[in-house]
One Martini backbone bead per residue (centre of mass of N, CA, C, O) as a GRO file, in nm:
protein
  515
    1MET     BB    1   0.093   0.038   0.026
    2SER     BB    2   0.039   0.365  -0.125
    3GLU     BB    3   0.034   0.694   0.043
    4PHE     BB    4   0.088   1.009   0.033
    5ASN     BB    5   0.261   1.222  -0.155
    6LEU     BB    6   0.485   1.484  -0.088
    7ILE     BB    7   0.516   1.601  -0.378
    8ASP     BB    8   0.191   1.652  -0.426
    9GLU     BB    9   0.084   1.694  -0.156
   10PRO     BB   10  -0.061   1.921   0.061
   11TRP     BB   11   0.165   2.035   0.355
   12ILE     BB   12   0.309   2.309   0.307
   13PRO     BB   13   0.314   2.601   0.481
   14CYS     BB   14   0.221   2.911   0.327
   15ILE     BB   15   0.301   3.250   0.214
   16ASP     BB   16   0.204   3.480   0.013
   17MET     BB   17   0.211   3.803  -0.137
   18THR     BB   18  -0.105   3.835  -0.004
   19ASN     BB   19  -0.115   3.673   0.281
   20ARG     BB   20  -0.181   3.389   0.201
   21LYS     BB   21  -0.275   3.070   0.288
   22LYS     BB   22  -0.084   2.779   0.170
   23LYS     BB   23  -0.056   2.452   0.039
   24PHE     BB   24   0.224   2.236  -0.047
   25GLY     BB   25   0.415   2.061  -0.226
   26ILE     BB   26   0.734   2.015  -0.299
   27ARG     BB   27   0.736   2.099  -0.595
   28ASP     BB   28   0.563   2.368  -0.570
   29ALA     BB   29   0.740   2.509  -0.363
   30PHE     BB   30   0.982   2.541  -0.554
   31ILE     BB   31   0.856   2.666  -0.818
   32ASN     BB   32   0.710   2.905  -0.619
   33ALA     BB   33   0.925   3.051  -0.437
   34HIS     BB   34   0.928   3.346  -0.583
   35LYS     BB   35   0.595   3.372  -0.489
   36LEU     BB   36   0.686   3.342  -0.186
   37GLN     BB   37   0.748   3.434   0.131
   38GLU     BB   38   0.686   3.161   0.319
   39VAL     BB   39   0.742   2.935   0.564
   40HIS     BB   40   0.452   2.860   0.789
   41ASP     BB   41   0.410   2.764   1.125
   42ASN     BB   42   0.292   2.758   1.442
   43SER     BB   43   0.544   2.584   1.461
   44PRO     BB   44   0.881   2.642   1.477
   45LEU     BB   45   0.976   2.345   1.447
   46VAL     BB   46   0.843   2.298   1.174
   47THR     BB   47   0.960   2.528   1.012
   48LEU     BB   48   1.257   2.445   1.037
   49SER     BB   49   1.230   2.145   0.934
   50ILE     BB   50   1.141   2.216   0.647
   51HIS     BB   51   1.391   2.370   0.567
   52ARG     BB   52   1.586   2.132   0.597
   53LEU     BB   53   1.454   1.953   0.385
   54LEU     BB   54   1.470   2.146   0.138
   55LEU     BB   55   1.777   2.173   0.139
   56ALA     BB   56   1.843   1.875   0.094
   57ILE     BB   57   1.706   1.852  -0.186
   58LEU     BB   58   1.876   2.067  -0.327
   59TYR     BB   59   2.149   1.934  -0.301
   60LYS     BB   60   2.065   1.681  -0.471
   61ALA     BB   61   1.951   1.815  -0.729
   62TRP     BB   62   2.226   2.007  -0.771
   63GLU     BB   63   2.494   1.891  -0.672
   64GLY     BB   64   2.495   2.134  -0.459
   65PRO     BB   65   2.712   2.364  -0.379
   66HIS     BB   66   3.084   2.370  -0.377
   67ASN     BB   67   3.089   2.686  -0.435
   68ASN     BB   68   3.056   3.023  -0.474
   69ALA     BB   69   3.015   3.024  -0.783
   70GLU     BB   70   2.775   2.827  -0.787
   71TRP     BB   71   2.595   2.989  -0.601
   72ARG     BB   72   2.572   3.251  -0.767
   73LYS     BB   73   2.439   3.120  -1.015
   74LEU     BB   74   2.178   3.033  -0.867
   75TYR     BB   75   2.090   3.310  -0.754
   76LYS     BB   76   2.066   3.473  -1.030
   77LYS     BB   77   1.802   3.330  -1.138
   78GLY     BB   78   1.550   3.379  -0.910
   79GLN     BB   79   1.487   3.064  -0.945
   80ILE     BB   80   1.346   2.742  -0.957
   81GLU     BB   81   1.401   2.513  -1.171
   82ALA     BB   82   1.223   2.236  -1.283
   83SER     BB   83   1.416   2.024  -1.406
   84ALA     BB   84   1.589   1.926  -1.159
   85ILE     BB   85   1.356   1.868  -0.969
   86ASN     BB   86   1.197   1.664  -1.145
   87LYS     BB   87   1.424   1.462  -1.180
   88TYR     BB   88   1.468   1.392  -0.880
   89LEU     BB   89   1.173   1.333  -0.788
   90GLY     BB   90   1.124   1.114  -1.001
   91LYS     BB   91   1.344   0.910  -0.905
   92TRP     BB   92   1.212   0.929  -0.579
   93TYR     BB   93   0.900   0.905  -0.560
   94LYS     BB   94   0.850   0.628  -0.394
   95ARG     BB   95   1.001   0.761  -0.123
   96PHE     BB   96   0.739   0.986  -0.062
   97PHE     BB   97   0.562   0.805   0.102
   98LEU     BB   98   0.401   0.793   0.399
   99PHE     BB   99   0.272   0.517   0.288
  100ASP     BB  100   0.464   0.212   0.315
  101ASP     BB  101   0.583  -0.101   0.347
  102ASN     BB  102   0.905  -0.026   0.293
  103TYR     BB  103   0.909   0.326   0.231
  104PRO     BB  104   0.842   0.526   0.456
  105PHE     BB  105   0.858   0.844   0.521
  106TYR     BB  106   1.069   0.892   0.785
  107GLN     BB  107   1.077   0.575   0.826
  108MET     BB  108   1.004   0.226   0.915
  109GLY     BB  109   0.998  -0.056   0.764
  110ASN     BB  110   0.914  -0.342   0.893
  111PHE     BB  111   0.784  -0.221   1.177
  112GLU     BB  112   0.758  -0.298   1.537
  113THR     BB  113   0.579  -0.307   1.840
  114ASP     BB  114   0.396  -0.419   2.097
  115LYS     BB  115   0.299  -0.103   2.128
  116PRO     BB  116   0.122   0.145   2.042
  117VAL     BB  117   0.121   0.501   2.007
  118SER     BB  118   0.072   0.820   2.024
  119VAL     BB  119   0.114   1.094   1.808
  120THR     BB  120   0.169   1.314   2.030
  121ARG     BB  121   0.482   1.249   2.054
  122LEU     BB  122   0.559   1.440   1.802
  123ALA     BB  123   0.452   1.685   1.984
  124ASN     BB  124   0.595   1.908   2.206
  125GLU     BB  125   0.325   2.088   2.267
  126LEU     BB  126   0.211   1.834   2.381
  127ALA     BB  127   0.062   1.637   2.619
  128SER     BB  128   0.331   1.406   2.672
  129GLY     BB  129   0.430   1.231   2.905
  130ASN     BB  130   0.637   1.478   3.056
  131ASN     BB  131   0.474   1.686   2.943
  132PRO     BB  132   0.329   1.966   2.997
  133THR     BB  133   0.041   2.178   3.005
  134LEU     BB  134   0.104   2.441   2.793
  135PHE     BB  135  -0.092   2.421   2.509
  136ASP     BB  136  -0.274   2.176   2.611
  137HIS     BB  137  -0.515   1.876   2.675
  138SER     BB  138  -0.350   1.639   2.621
  139ASN     BB  139  -0.308   1.273   2.607
  140ASP     BB  140  -0.217   0.937   2.585
  141GLU     BB  141  -0.524   0.824   2.636
  142LEU     BB  142  -0.620   0.988   2.401
  143ASP     BB  143  -0.763   1.029   2.111
  144HIS     BB  144  -0.550   1.151   1.826
  145ALA     BB  145  -0.643   1.259   1.519
  146TRP     BB  146  -0.473   1.294   1.205
  147PRO     BB  147  -0.409   1.427   0.937
  148PHE     BB  148  -0.165   1.377   0.712
  149ASP     BB  149  -0.039   1.665   0.708
  150VAL     BB  150   0.004   1.679   1.015
  151ALA     BB  151   0.175   1.424   1.049
  152VAL     BB  152   0.417   1.506   0.868
  153ARG     BB  153   0.504   1.761   1.018
  154ASN     BB  154   0.561   1.613   1.292
  155LEU     BB  155   0.760   1.410   1.186
  156VAL     BB  156   0.979   1.601   1.082
  157ALA     BB  157   1.017   1.751   1.357
  158HIS     BB  158   1.091   1.505   1.540
  159GLN     BB  159   1.359   1.423   1.401
  160VAL     BB  160   1.485   1.699   1.507
  161PHE     BB  161   1.317   1.733   1.821
  162ALA     BB  162   1.382   1.505   1.989
  163LEU     BB  163   1.350   1.382   2.319
  164GLY     BB  164   1.518   1.277   2.570
  165GLY     BB  165   1.427   1.002   2.747
  166GLY     BB  166   1.389   0.696   2.819
  167LYS     BB  167   1.292   0.406   2.694
  168GLY     BB  168   1.362   0.176   2.458
  169THR     BB  169   1.179   0.001   2.253
  170ALA     BB  170   1.128  -0.286   2.141
  171ALA     BB  171   1.205  -0.434   1.815
  172THR     BB  172   1.061  -0.527   1.494
  173ILE     BB  173   1.284  -0.605   1.217
  174ASN     BB  174   1.237  -0.802   0.968
  175GLY     BB  175   1.148  -1.024   1.210
  176ALA     BB  176   1.352  -0.900   1.417
  177THR     BB  177   1.442  -0.885   1.753
  178GLU     BB  178   1.525  -0.584   1.944
  179MET     BB  179   1.701  -0.388   2.136
  180ARG     BB  180   1.678  -0.052   2.256
  181PRO     BB  181   1.785   0.231   2.324
  182ASN     BB  182   1.769   0.506   2.468
  183LEU     BB  183   1.650   0.809   2.453
  184SER     BB  184   1.750   1.078   2.240
  185ASP     BB  185   1.842   1.354   2.107
  186GLY     BB  186   1.804   1.557   1.867
  187ILE     BB  187   1.989   1.748   1.640
  188ALA     BB  188   1.833   2.046   1.744
  189VAL     BB  189   1.807   2.079   2.056
  190ARG     BB  190   2.106   2.166   2.101
  191GLY     BB  191   2.059   2.470   2.027
  192ILE     BB  192   2.038   2.721   1.825
  193ASN     BB  193   1.852   2.823   1.530
  194VAL     BB  194   1.960   2.964   1.210
  195TRP     BB  195   1.791   3.191   0.974
  196LEU     BB  196   1.742   3.346   0.674
  197GLN     BB  197   1.518   3.607   0.539
  198GLY     BB  198   1.383   3.699   0.256
  199ASP     BB  199   1.161   3.816   0.013
  200ASN     BB  200   1.164   3.503  -0.048
  201LEU     BB  201   1.193   3.165  -0.065
  202PHE     BB  202   1.431   3.159  -0.252
  203GLU     BB  203   1.620   3.341  -0.089
  204THR     BB  204   1.612   3.175   0.168
  205LEU     BB  205   1.734   2.914   0.059
  206LEU     BB  206   1.999   3.032  -0.066
  207ILE     BB  207   2.113   3.189   0.199
  208ASN     BB  208   2.120   2.870   0.337
  209LEU     BB  209   2.312   2.736   0.105
  210SER     BB  210   2.566   2.591   0.177
  211THR     BB  211   2.851   2.489   0.100
  212ILE     BB  212   2.968   2.168  -0.024
  213ASP     BB  213   3.228   1.919   0.036
  214LYS     BB  214   3.030   1.664   0.083
  215ASP     BB  215   2.863   1.386   0.035
  216SER     BB  216   2.529   1.267   0.131
  217THR     BB  217   2.265   1.057   0.260
  218PRO     BB  218   1.945   1.021   0.247
  219PRO     BB  219   1.700   0.805   0.351
  220TRP     BB  220   1.544   0.777   0.064
  221GLU     BB  221   1.824   0.647  -0.074
  222MET     BB  222   1.794   0.402   0.109
  223ASP     BB  223   1.743   0.069   0.153
  224ASP     BB  224   1.833   0.147   0.451
  225PRO     BB  225   1.708   0.422   0.620
  226ASN     BB  226   1.849   0.295   0.912
  227LYS     BB  227   2.155   0.210   0.900
  228TYR     BB  228   2.256   0.431   1.143
  229ARG     BB  229   2.147   0.318   1.378
  230ASP     BB  230   2.144   0.229   1.678
  231LYS     BB  231   2.333  -0.002   1.873
  232LEU     BB  232   2.265  -0.302   2.089
  233LEU     BB  233   2.531  -0.472   2.271
  234SER     BB  234   2.557  -0.569   2.573
  235ASP     BB  235   2.491  -0.258   2.663
  236ASN     BB  236   2.628  -0.152   2.399
  237LYS     BB  237   2.660   0.151   2.226
  238THR     BB  238   2.623   0.230   1.882
  239THR     BB  239   2.738   0.502   1.686
  240PHE     BB  240   2.692   0.767   1.431
  241PRO     BB  241   2.822   0.994   1.259
  242SER     BB  242   2.847   1.240   1.051
  243PHE     BB  243   2.860   1.264   0.672
  244GLY     BB  244   2.702   1.547   0.648
  245ILE     BB  245   2.477   1.779   0.571
  246VAL     BB  246   2.240   1.599   0.475
  247ASP     BB  247   2.248   1.411   0.716
  248ARG     BB  248   2.174   1.629   0.926
  249LEU     BB  249   1.903   1.733   0.793
  250THR     BB  250   1.797   1.396   0.793
  251TRP     BB  251   1.773   1.299   1.069
  252GLN     BB  252   1.706   0.981   1.258
  253SER     BB  253   1.595   0.972   1.582
  254ARG     BB  254   1.357   0.776   1.491
  255LEU     BB  255   1.157   0.497   1.502
  256ILE     BB  256   0.888   0.495   1.264
  257LYS     BB  257   0.523   0.400   1.235
  258LEU     BB  258   0.250   0.475   1.083
  259ILE     BB  259  -0.112   0.427   1.143
  260PRO     BB  260  -0.366   0.401   0.943
  261GLU     BB  261  -0.715   0.554   0.956
  262GLY     BB  262  -0.792   0.605   0.677
  263LYS     BB  263  -0.741   0.968   0.679
  264LYS     BB  264  -0.593   0.891   0.948
  265VAL     BB  265  -0.382   0.936   1.255
  266SER     BB  266  -0.312   0.792   1.603
  267LYS     BB  267  -0.089   0.574   1.553
  268MET     BB  268   0.233   0.419   1.655
  269TYR     BB  269   0.555   0.330   1.603
  270PHE     BB  270   0.819   0.363   1.873
  271THR     BB  271   1.176   0.451   1.878
  272GLN     BB  272   1.492   0.445   1.875
  273GLY     BB  273   1.751   0.562   1.664
  274ARG     BB  274   1.958   0.839   1.640
  275SER     BB  275   2.217   0.984   1.768
  276ALA     BB  276   2.345   1.281   1.812
  277ASP     BB  277   2.561   1.502   1.664
  278LYS     BB  278   2.771   1.734   1.863
  279SER     BB  279   2.927   1.856   1.665
  280SER     BB  280   3.057   2.145   1.472
  281GLY     BB  281   2.844   2.092   1.179
  282ASP     BB  282   2.607   2.294   1.204
  283PHE     BB  283   2.513   2.562   0.992
  284MET     BB  284   2.269   2.677   1.201
  285LYS     BB  285   2.491   2.722   1.417
  286ALA     BB  286   2.642   2.833   1.715
  287TYR     BB  287   2.988   2.832   1.828
  288ILE     BB  288   3.147   2.793   2.145
  289ASN     BB  289   3.361   2.852   2.410
  290ASP     BB  290   3.411   2.620   2.683
  291LYS     BB  291   3.570   2.539   2.970
  292LYS     BB  292   3.421   2.255   3.015
  293GLU     BB  293   3.311   2.164   2.698
  294GLY     BB  294   3.418   2.343   2.495
  295THR     BB  295   3.279   2.307   2.203
  296LYS     BB  296   2.956   2.472   2.169
  297ALA     BB  297   2.635   2.526   2.150
  298LEU     BB  298   2.426   2.773   2.145
  299THR     BB  299   2.183   2.839   2.386
  300LEU     BB  300   1.883   2.848   2.534
  301SER     BB  301   1.723   3.087   2.740
  302ARG     BB  302   1.473   3.141   2.959
  303SER     BB  303   1.577   3.460   3.053
  304LYS     BB  304   1.684   3.513   2.743
  305ALA     BB  305   1.693   3.692   2.487
  306ALA     BB  306   1.835   3.661   2.174
  307TRP     BB  307   1.946   3.954   2.133
  308ARG     BB  308   2.169   3.923   2.364
  309ASP     BB  309   2.323   3.710   2.143
  310SER     BB  310   2.392   3.855   1.868
  311HIS     BB  311   2.698   3.874   1.879
  312THR     BB  312   2.751   3.566   1.884
  313ILE     BB  313   2.607   3.508   1.613
  314LEU     BB  314   2.774   3.735   1.434
  315PHE     BB  315   3.041   3.658   1.496
  316ILE     BB  316   3.379   3.680   1.369
  317PRO     BB  317   3.601   3.458   1.349
  318GLU     BB  318   3.904   3.363   1.366
  319GLU     BB  319   4.147   3.218   1.224
  320GLY     BB  320   4.131   2.886   1.369
  321SER     BB  321   3.879   2.887   1.509
  322LYS     BB  322   3.619   2.695   1.677
  323GLU     BB  323   3.441   2.904   1.623
  324ARG     BB  324   3.092   2.962   1.511
  325ARG     BB  325   2.881   3.072   1.270
  326PRO     BB  326   2.633   3.094   1.086
  327GLU     BB  327   2.660   3.039   0.744
  328CYS     BB  328   2.470   3.260   0.626
  329PHE     BB  329   2.671   3.502   0.681
  330ASN     BB  330   2.889   3.409   0.478
  331LEU     BB  331   2.710   3.423   0.231
  332LEU     BB  332   2.644   3.721   0.259
  333ASP     BB  333   2.934   3.819   0.226
  334ASN     BB  334   2.975   3.709  -0.059
  335ALA     BB  335   2.738   3.858  -0.198
  336LYS     BB  336   2.841   4.143  -0.128
  337GLU     BB  337   3.123   4.133  -0.261
  338TYR     BB  338   2.970   4.068  -0.557
  339GLU     BB  339   2.706   4.246  -0.577
  340ILE     BB  340   2.427   4.078  -0.543
  341ILE     BB  341   2.379   4.260  -0.299
  342ASP     BB  342   2.281   4.496  -0.101
  343ASN     BB  343   2.420   4.649   0.171
  344ASN     BB  344   2.107   4.734   0.290
  345LYS     BB  345   1.987   4.474   0.306
  346LEU     BB  346   1.714   4.310   0.461
  347TYR     BB  347   1.722   4.064   0.717
  348VAL     BB  348   1.572   3.795   0.869
  349THR     BB  349   1.650   3.665   1.183
  350ASN     BB  350   1.608   3.337   1.271
  351ILE     BB  351   1.527   3.212   1.610
  352VAL     BB  352   1.548   2.873   1.726
  353GLY     BB  353   1.431   2.717   2.037
  354LEU     BB  354   1.481   2.458   2.295
  355ALA     BB  355   1.373   2.386   2.631
  356SER     BB  356   1.489   2.157   2.877
  357ALA     BB  357   1.500   1.951   3.133
  358THR     BB  358   1.767   1.821   3.325
  359SER     BB  359   1.594   1.653   3.560
  360LYS     BB  360   1.379   1.581   3.319
  361ALA     BB  361   1.277   1.386   3.092
  362ALA     BB  362   1.116   1.510   2.818
  363LYS     BB  363   1.088   1.823   2.920
  364VAL     BB  364   0.920   2.103   2.832
  365LEU     BB  365   0.959   2.450   2.886
  366LEU     BB  366   1.043   2.586   2.598
  367TRP     BB  367   0.991   2.799   2.322
  368ARG     BB  368   1.152   2.992   2.046
  369HIS     BB  369   1.067   3.274   1.816
  370GLU     BB  370   1.291   3.495   1.669
  371LYS     BB  371   1.314   3.833   1.515
  372LEU     BB  372   1.582   3.992   1.326
  373PRO     BB  373   1.662   4.284   1.173
  374VAL     BB  374   1.938   4.261   0.934
  375PRO     BB  375   2.181   4.415   0.788
  376ALA     BB  376   2.429   4.336   0.578
  377SER     BB  377   2.634   4.554   0.684
  378LEU     BB  378   2.645   4.427   0.973
  379ALA     BB  379   2.689   4.109   0.939
  380THR     BB  380   2.981   4.184   0.761
  381ASN     BB  381   3.100   4.368   1.009
  382ALA     BB  382   3.330   4.339   1.249
  383ASP     BB  383   3.323   4.620   1.390
  384LEU     BB  384   3.014   4.632   1.435
  385VAL     BB  385   2.987   4.370   1.594
  386GLU     BB  386   3.175   4.455   1.823
  387ARG     BB  387   3.009   4.698   1.909
  388LEU     BB  388   2.753   4.547   1.976
  389GLY     BB  389   2.879   4.389   2.211
  390SER     BB  390   2.947   4.640   2.388
  391LEU     BB  391   2.650   4.744   2.410
  392ILE     BB  392   2.537   4.496   2.551
  393LYS     BB  393   2.727   4.521   2.795
  394ASN     BB  394   2.605   4.780   2.905
  395SER     BB  395   2.331   4.645   2.980
  396GLU     BB  396   2.452   4.436   3.175
  397ASN     BB  397   2.561   4.642   3.375
  398ALA     BB  398   2.289   4.763   3.452
  399ALA     BB  399   2.167   4.497   3.558
  400GLY     BB  400   2.369   4.464   3.789
  401HIS     BB  401   2.280   4.721   3.942
  402LEU     BB  402   1.991   4.642   3.982
  403LYS     BB  403   2.045   4.396   4.157
  404GLY     BB  404   2.209   4.535   4.381
  405ARG     BB  405   1.993   4.746   4.469
  406THR     BB  406   1.766   4.547   4.533
  407TYR     BB  407   1.914   4.397   4.760
  408LYS     BB  408   1.947   4.643   4.946
  409ILE     BB  409   1.650   4.704   4.980
  410ALA     BB  410   1.567   4.426   5.100
  411THR     BB  411   1.758   4.439   5.344
  412THR     BB  412   1.650   4.703   5.472
  413TYR     BB  413   1.351   4.619   5.495
  414LEU     BB  414   1.422   4.346   5.683
  415THR     BB  415   1.670   4.523   5.813
  416PRO     BB  416   1.693   4.785   6.021
  417TYR     BB  417   2.020   4.701   6.088
  418PRO     BB  418   2.240   4.603   5.857
  419ASP     BB  419   2.529   4.676   5.987
  420THR     BB  420   2.470   4.479   6.262
  421ALA     BB  421   2.331   4.246   6.156
  422THR     BB  422   2.274   3.897   6.163
  423LYS     BB  423   2.249   3.682   5.897
  424ASN     BB  424   2.056   3.430   5.839
  425ASP     BB  425   1.925   3.195   5.639
  426LEU     BB  426   1.630   3.295   5.657
  427MET     BB  427   1.686   3.590   5.593
  428GLU     BB  428   1.824   3.544   5.321
  429ARG     BB  429   1.578   3.419   5.185
  430ASP     BB  430   1.388   3.665   5.219
  431ILE     BB  431   1.558   3.862   5.059
  432LYS     BB  432   1.558   3.708   4.790
  433ASN     BB  433   1.250   3.698   4.756
  434LEU     BB  434   1.207   4.005   4.747
  435ALA     BB  435   1.401   4.070   4.516
  436ASN     BB  436   1.246   3.891   4.311
  437ALA     BB  437   0.963   4.032   4.338
  438ILE     BB  438   1.111   4.333   4.250
  439ASP     BB  439   1.243   4.277   3.990
  440PRO     BB  440   1.356   4.493   3.719
  441CYS     BB  441   1.476   4.326   3.476
  442PRO     BB  442   1.238   4.231   3.298
  443ALA     BB  443   1.147   4.521   3.224
  444PHE     BB  444   1.411   4.623   3.113
  445TRP     BB  445   1.439   4.418   2.877
  446ALA     BB  446   1.166   4.463   2.741
  447ASN     BB  447   1.205   4.782   2.692
  448LEU     BB  448   1.488   4.751   2.529
  449GLU     BB  449   1.427   4.604   2.260
  450HIS     BB  450   1.332   4.843   2.073
  451HIS     BB  451   1.609   4.984   2.092
  452PHE     BB  452   1.768   4.758   1.954
  453LEU     BB  453   1.628   4.770   1.678
  454LEU     BB  454   1.726   5.059   1.626
  455LEU     BB  455   2.026   5.007   1.644
  456ILE     BB  456   2.061   4.798   1.401
  457SER     BB  457   1.939   5.006   1.189
  458MET     BB  458   2.171   5.248   1.252
  459LEU     BB  459   2.474   5.150   1.275
  460SER     BB  460   2.568   5.165   0.972
  461ASP     BB  461   2.508   5.479   0.917
  462ASP     BB  462   2.536   5.586   1.250
  463LYS     BB  463   2.724   5.490   1.505
  464GLU     BB  464   2.737   5.735   1.698
  465SER     BB  465   2.435   5.795   1.727
  466ALA     BB  466   2.350   5.507   1.807
  467THR     BB  467   2.524   5.490   2.061
  468PHE     BB  468   2.413   5.732   2.219
  469SER     BB  469   2.117   5.635   2.222
  470TRP     BB  470   2.173   5.375   2.380
  471TYR     BB  471   2.283   5.489   2.640
  472LYS     BB  472   2.029   5.652   2.707
  473SER     BB  473   1.828   5.410   2.715
  474VAL     BB  474   1.957   5.239   2.933
  475LYS     BB  475   1.940   5.449   3.164
  476HIS     BB  476   1.638   5.503   3.149
  477GLU     BB  477   1.523   5.208   3.181
  478ALA     BB  478   1.660   5.153   3.451
  479GLN     BB  479   1.522   5.372   3.615
  480ILE     BB  480   1.227   5.297   3.564
  481ALA     BB  481   1.243   5.006   3.674
  482LEU     BB  482   1.331   5.081   3.963
  483GLU     BB  483   1.096   5.269   4.040
  484LYS     BB  484   0.873   5.050   4.008
  485SER     BB  485   0.985   4.859   4.224
  486ILE     BB  486   0.968   5.055   4.464
  487ASN     BB  487   0.655   5.096   4.452
  488LEU     BB  488   0.585   4.802   4.556
  489LEU     BB  489   0.642   4.883   4.870
  490GLY     BB  490   0.542   5.160   4.902
  491THR     BB  491   0.483   5.435   5.175
  492THR     BB  492   0.619   5.346   5.409
  493ALA     BB  493   0.861   5.388   5.638
  494ARG     BB  494   1.009   5.131   5.563
  495ALA     BB  495   1.030   5.188   5.258
  496LEU     BB  496   1.170   5.463   5.274
  497ARG     BB  497   1.420   5.364   5.423
  498ALA     BB  498   1.512   5.151   5.202
  499THR     BB  499   1.527   5.396   4.962
  500ALA     BB  500   1.684   5.656   5.049
  501ARG     BB  501   1.999   5.547   4.964
  502ILE     BB  502   1.895   5.498   4.668
  503ARG     BB  503   1.993   5.519   4.349
  504THR     BB  504   1.810   5.575   4.034
  505ASN     BB  505   2.019   5.673   3.870
  506PHE     BB  506   2.223   5.662   3.562
  507THR     BB  507   2.549   5.629   3.460
  508ASP     BB  508   2.819   5.576   3.275
  509SER     BB  509   2.954   5.397   3.490
  510ASP     BB  510   2.713   5.187   3.520
  511ILE     BB  511   2.772   5.096   3.196
  512GLY     BB  512   3.106   5.116   3.152
  513LEU     BB  513   3.191   5.416   3.149
  514LYS     BB  514   3.381   5.694   3.113
  515GLU     BB  515   3.338   6.014   3.273
   0.00000   0.00000   0.00000
């Protein structure tokens, strides 16, 4: 049985140039890419995962690009020509059926486990397993049937963002039963994922199509699509590293087989597939040096908006450094050097990340999709990027003073004579709790964000004016945030005494400048 071919069936959610939402199959999404604004799903994990899949198909259809000259030639065409796409998709057409006895797309044929599970396990936003009820009220015990297009979007996303933790279910594959290793993270879970968005989907795909130095094979081209799945022999797990860009983009984190019921699917077979390669080879990630872990992917912070890490994302490493920025910025630099794009062309930098609990397996804490409009002139200028980093440091300095002053206020409020009183553990806990309750930093960072967007839009044209405006905004927003926190204590004598000797204004020195 073969049903629902992803090449023809509409399943990729797009927005056209008139802001209308429409779904396309793989072929039509490519051929119409220059007429579409973007691929967009309500789940940022799905949106990113579809981009990764489309990029992998382009690499195989174009057999490159292997160098910047080949890339420029493709970009200058302004659209994806049908001939190469049709030839490649025609060759592998039978491997793109969502349901097939031998080669179901992104799944394992001739595979089953003792007990099928709910398809809700494919969607990290749904309450399933250890996931809390953050976004909906689903659970593993309720039937949850999806149309095929919804199922394939979540399937593609889960292979990228599968969360580790929990036992791998024993599997029967081609009639032989084997134990499976415990579940491990998908390829994109650890670290934020970055891609640039152009004026249309064609530009978006091309500006993220990093040059490729060696070929690797996607699962649909393999006679055994999970040839490199983890192996477990005598409790010893064998894993396989990445073989190249296409391999990373189409990583099979889980062995899955969807079970159709009419025109919907509610159950599937599911167990561990392939453990993620954590080396610094994913061109959508930024890699930094860490004293404890060595080179590691820049990760999403629960309490820190992505713009505060923009310097790290844009940072241009020195030659020989193990640090890396997302490859799309290097492509942008190349395009600007050869005057393929205008120096002031604006790109939206998409930043997607998922945070999970370290103490509890497979528990999603949050995901985030942030967009920063970045001019090409800024992203490709090392001096401007370095200045951006120093300006963000100024705001971090202000936040440090906010924390310190808030702690002093809380101490004075709870300790009438703080200079002579001995603080015990209980008192210290109460002071920290009060300081956290009136913490001005969340408001400070939230209010500063729109100033940051103005900063990056102005920095290339007039860096001195943009810098002065930023200093002024940081000091102003810090003062406003602190004053509002003080007001939370009320106007009692106790509150007035606690705040009487605390300065609310911020000087150049407070943000790290010499006065």
